[in-house]
N, C-alpha and C positions, 0 to 999 in steps of 0.2 A: 482401467487404471485402479490401483488399490491404494495410492497415496494422494493425500490432499495437502495443499500448501496455502497459506495465507501470508501475503507479503505486507507487513505493517510498515507504514511510513507516517511520520508526524505531519500534522496539518500544514505547518510552515514550509517544510521541505517539499511536500506534495504540490503546494501552490507554486513554489519556485520552479519546479520541474515541468510545469505544464508547457506544452509546445504552443498552444494557441492562447491568445489573449482573449479570455472569455468575459471580460468585463472589469468593472471597478472592484476595488478591495471590499466594498460593502456587499457586492454581489457574491463574491467568494465567501465572505464571512456569514452573510445572511441566508444564502441559498446552497452553495456547493458543500460547505462543511457540514451543515445540518443534514443534508440529504445523504452525504457519505456516512455520517454517524447512524442515520436511521436505516439505510438499506444495505450498505456494504459492510460496515463493522460487525453487525450481528452474525455474518457468515463465518467470522473468525472462530466462533464456538464449534463449528462443524469441521474445522481443519485439523488434520493430523499433526501438522507442523506449522508453527508460526515463526516467520523469520523477519526480524527488524532490518529493513533495507535502507533506513534513513541515511546512513553514512557510507553505503557500499556502492561500488560501481558494478557494471554488468558481470565482469569476470568474477568478482567476489561473490555475487549472488549465485552464479553457476557453481562455484566451488562449495558453497553452503548446501546447495541442493544435492550435489553429488556426494558430499560427506554424509548427509542424512540418508541417502539411498544405500550407502555403505557397501 
């Protein structure tokens, strides 16, 4: 593949979309969010395209990807 994508989503929306209950709000705030910022967010710099998916559903994300592939 010659295209890379990074799907950005804000912390609040990401936490709300989680399928599993991974713990208390303090666990999310003190562990999950800092680990995401440390290990996942830096990969955004290597992506060819960054798409903010915070307010999008699956079909809208697919449409954005296809429009970028042109």
